[in-house]
C-alpha positions as CSV (number, residue, x, y, z in Angstrom):
1,M,-28.2,40.6,10.1
2,L,-24.5,40.7,9.1
3,Y,-23.8,37.3,10.5
4,D,-26.3,35.7,8.1
5,I,-25.1,37.7,5.1
6,N,-21.6,36.6,5.8
7,Q,-22.6,33.0,6.2
8,D,-24.4,33.1,2.9
9,R,-21.4,34.6,1.1
10,V,-19.0,32.1,2.6
11,G,-21.3,29.3,1.7
12,A,-21.5,30.5,-1.9
13,Y,-17.7,30.7,-2.0
14,C,-17.3,27.2,-0.6
15,D,-19.8,25.9,-3.2
16,S,-17.7,27.5,-6.0
17,L,-14.6,25.5,-5.1
18,L,-13.8,22.8,-7.7
19,S,-12.5,20.1,-5.4
20,E,-15.1,18.3,-3.3
21,T,-12.5,18.0,-0.5
22,D,-11.9,21.8,-0.6
23,R,-15.6,22.4,-0.5
24,Y,-16.0,20.2,2.5
25,S,-13.1,21.7,4.3
26,C,-14.3,25.2,3.6
27,K,-17.7,24.4,5.0
28,Q,-16.3,22.8,8.1
29,R,-14.1,25.8,8.9
30,N,-17.1,28.1,8.5
31,R,-19.9,26.4,10.4
32,T,-19.7,28.5,13.5
33,S,-23.0,28.9,15.2
34,Y,-24.3,32.4,15.9
35,E,-24.0,31.8,19.6
36,D,-20.3,30.9,19.3
37,Y,-19.7,33.8,16.9
38,E,-21.3,36.2,19.3
39,R,-19.4,34.9,22.3
40,D,-16.1,35.2,20.4
41,R,-17.1,38.7,19.2
42,Q,-17.8,39.8,22.8
43,K,-14.4,38.5,23.9
44,V,-12.7,40.6,21.2
45,K,-14.8,43.6,21.9
46,N,-14.0,43.4,25.6
47,G,-10.3,42.9,25.0
48,S,-10.2,39.5,26.7
49,V,-8.6,37.6,23.7
50,Q,-5.0,36.7,24.1
51,K,-2.6,36.8,21.1
């Protein structure tokens, strides 16, 4: 599943950051659950996201 692959890649990127603070911030920004991701994806797909 693409979601899982992307989460793994982002996790590896976050782990590669030198600063512990940066690693923590990166992981916090990218901890979206699959359910939240799918809900947001459907909103975009249906054109119901406001800019």
